[in-house]
C-alpha positions in Angstrom: -29.8 -53.3 49.3 -27.3 -50.8 47.4 -23.8 -51.1 48.1 -23.2 -47.9 48.8 -26.1 -47.7 51.3 -25.2 -46.0 54.5 -28.4 -46.5 56.7 -32.4 -46.9 56.5 -34.8 -44.5 58.4 -38.2 -45.1 59.4 -40.6 -42.5 61.4 -41.9 -43.5 64.5 -44.7 -41.7 66.1 -43.4 -41.8 69.8 -39.6 -41.7 70.3 -40.0 -42.6 74.1 -42.7 -45.9 73.1 -39.8 -46.7 70.7 -36.8 -46.8 73.1 -39.1 -48.6 75.9 -40.1 -51.3 73.5 -36.4 -51.7 72.1 -34.7 -51.8 75.6 -37.3 -54.3 76.5 -36.2 -56.6 73.6 -32.4 -55.9 74.2 -31.8 -54.1 71.4 -28.8 -51.7 71.6 -29.4 -48.0 70.8 -26.1 -47.1 69.4 -26.8 -43.5 69.3 -29.2 -41.0 70.3 -31.4 -40.1 71.2 -30.4 -36.5 69.6 -32.9 -33.8 69.1 -32.5 -31.4 65.8 -33.0 -27.6 65.7 -36.4 -28.3 64.0 -37.7 -30.5 66.8 -36.9 -33.7 65.6 -35.6 -36.6 67.5 -33.5 -39.6 66.2 -32.1 -42.5 67.4 -29.5 -45.4 65.6 -29.6 -49.1 66.0 -27.8 -51.8 64.2 -29.4 -54.1 61.8 -28.2 -57.6 61.9 -26.3 -57.5 58.5 -24.2 -54.4 59.6 -26.4 -51.6 58.2 -27.3 -48.7 60.5 -31.3 -48.1 61.5 -32.5 -44.3 62.1 -35.8 -44.0 63.7 -37.1 -40.4 63.8 -40.1 -39.0 65.3 -41.0 -35.5 63.5 -42.9 -32.9 65.8 -46.4 -32.2 64.5 -46.4 -30.2 61.3 -42.9 -31.1 60.5 -43.3 -32.3 56.6 -40.9 -35.3 55.2 -39.0 -33.8 52.2 
């Protein structure tokens, strides 16, 4: 992993299901959920190695850039 890497991001299909699964497994959400002006929702969790992991749900029709 690059030394200057701040976080990794992964797209999820359903944020509510993701939050439920993470919570059931004892994984702490460190930030969010937050909704952007485009309607995307995201949360952050901490990876075991100290990096942040962003999980994002995009509304239908929003392209990944």
